[in-house]
C-alpha positions as CSV (number, residue, x, y, z in Angstrom):
1,M,95.7,94.8,-39.3
2,P,98.1,94.0,-42.2
3,K,99.1,90.2,-42.8
4,Y,102.8,89.1,-43.6
5,L,104.5,85.9,-44.5
6,V,107.9,85.2,-43.3
7,E,110.0,82.7,-45.4
8,G,113.1,81.7,-43.3
9,R,115.9,79.5,-42.7
10,Y,118.1,78.4,-39.4
11,T,121.5,78.9,-39.3
12,S,123.0,75.5,-37.8
13,E,122.7,77.3,-34.3
14,G,119.8,78.0,-34.9
15,L,118.4,74.1,-35.6
16,K,120.5,73.0,-32.6
17,G,118.5,75.3,-30.5
18,L,115.3,74.1,-32.3
19,A,116.2,70.4,-32.1
20,R,117.0,71.3,-28.0
21,E,113.8,72.8,-27.1
22,G,111.7,71.6,-29.6
23,S,109.2,73.1,-32.2
24,S,106.0,73.4,-29.9
25,R,108.0,75.7,-27.3
26,R,109.5,77.7,-30.7
27,R,106.1,78.6,-32.1
28,A,105.0,79.5,-28.2
29,E,108.1,82.1,-28.3
30,I,107.6,83.2,-31.8
31,A,104.0,83.8,-30.9
32,K,105.0,85.8,-27.7
33,T,107.8,88.0,-30.0
34,I,105.1,88.9,-32.2
35,E,102.7,89.7,-29.6
36,S,105.2,91.8,-28.0
37,A,105.0,94.2,-31.5
38,G,101.4,94.3,-31.1
39,G,100.6,91.7,-33.5
40,K,99.4,88.0,-33.5
41,L,100.6,84.8,-34.9
42,E,98.1,83.0,-37.7
43,A,100.3,80.2,-38.4
44,I,103.7,78.5,-38.2
45,Y,104.8,75.7,-41.0
46,F,108.2,73.9,-40.8
47,A,108.8,72.7,-44.5
48,L,111.4,71.0,-46.5
49,G,113.2,72.2,-49.7
50,D,115.2,75.8,-49.6
51,A,112.8,77.3,-46.5
52,D,112.9,75.7,-43.1
53,F,109.7,77.5,-41.5
54,Y,107.1,80.0,-42.9
55,I,105.1,82.1,-40.6
56,I,102.0,84.1,-41.0
57,Y,101.3,86.8,-38.9
58,D,99.3,89.9,-38.3
59,A,101.0,93.2,-37.1
60,P,100.0,96.8,-36.5
61,D,102.0,98.3,-39.4
62,N,105.1,98.1,-41.3
63,V,107.3,99.3,-38.9
64,S,106.5,96.6,-36.6
65,A,106.9,94.0,-39.1
66,A,110.2,95.5,-40.1
67,A,111.1,95.4,-36.2
68,L,110.3,91.7,-36.0
69,S,112.5,91.0,-39.1
70,V,115.3,93.0,-37.3
71,V,115.0,91.4,-34.2
72,A,115.2,87.6,-35.5
73,N,117.7,88.4,-38.2
74,Q,120.0,90.0,-35.9
75,S,120.0,86.7,-33.9
76,G,122.2,85.1,-35.9
77,F,119.8,81.7,-35.5
78,V,117.8,82.4,-38.4
79,T,118.1,84.2,-42.0
80,S,114.2,85.1,-43.2
81,K,112.4,87.4,-45.4
82,I,109.2,89.1,-45.0
83,I,106.6,89.4,-47.5
84,A,103.8,91.6,-46.9
85,L,100.5,90.1,-48.1
86,L,97.3,92.3,-49.9
87,T,93.4,90.9,-49.2
88,A,91.6,90.4,-52.6
89,D,90.0,93.9,-51.6
90,E,93.4,95.4,-51.4
91,M,94.2,94.2,-54.5
92,D,91.2,95.6,-56.3
93,Q,91.8,98.9,-54.7
94,A,95.8,98.8,-56.1
95,I,94.4,97.7,-59.5
96,R,91.9,101.0,-59.6
97,K,94.4,103.2,-58.2
98,S,97.3,101.9,-61.1
99,T,94.8,103.7,-63.6
100,T,96.0,107.0,-62.1
101,I,99.6,106.5,-61.8
102,E,101.6,108.0,-64.9
103,F,104.2,105.5,-66.1
104,R,106.4,105.8,-69.3
105,P,108.0,102.6,-70.0
106,P,111.8,102.8,-71.1
107,G,112.7,103.8,-74.4
108,Q,108.9,104.6,-74.8
């Protein structure tokens, strides 16, 4: 199953909700949401700095991952971006495939 990384930030309302319910309960709710899309939560980390949290999860496909992103972002409690992660084997496949792609740089 494809793996995804989410980098997110809480809005002020989202942060109030996190403080009210606690991070363990939030983790359980996030896992349930991901599972409802056919995926599985691997890890969630709360962070200092530009992002408030990072989530790593598996999803059946890009459509399911995008649907999870839509649900979270339309809530108004978080803003997030999703990053598709590749295994070393997938990257090797991409490198091999890149040799068959025709590309002309601008001005060449």
